[in-house]
C-alpha angles and dihedrals in degrees: 000000000000115000122252093245088054094049089046093050094045093050091045093051089048093051089048090052091048091051093053092055093049134090108251096236091054108121088223090055090056090048091053090047089056092045091051095047088053095051091045091058087054099049101055095105138058103305091189091064103027125167121244089251090058093041088053093046092050093046089052092046088053093051096043093051104035094111096033108127099008094108090059091049090053091051090052096048117092116247117236117251110247125207117216097199114152087246093060094054111082123171116232109253122205122184089231096059098066127222098282093057094046092048088049093053093045092052090050094052097044096054 
């Protein structure tokens, strides 16, 4: 398992990278700036021999900010093109439905 120090530094670097790619007036950019300020205040000492208080603070910071900026990344990522050919549309079949219900669903979804 990765050390707390490694996880914090990787997350910090990811947030810094996200921040550089954002418009300054973006509300998520402001949230990231606050998160980075908070972690910078915690990592001022020796991270190889951190106290329990610092360790708890860094763990809490990781948990609190684990999804920060992900929404912005998702908006920037290109969406895959989907094909709607009739062969690609399959009706979900459950053994409890029976053949007639499955055939009816398949017919509705292919037309």
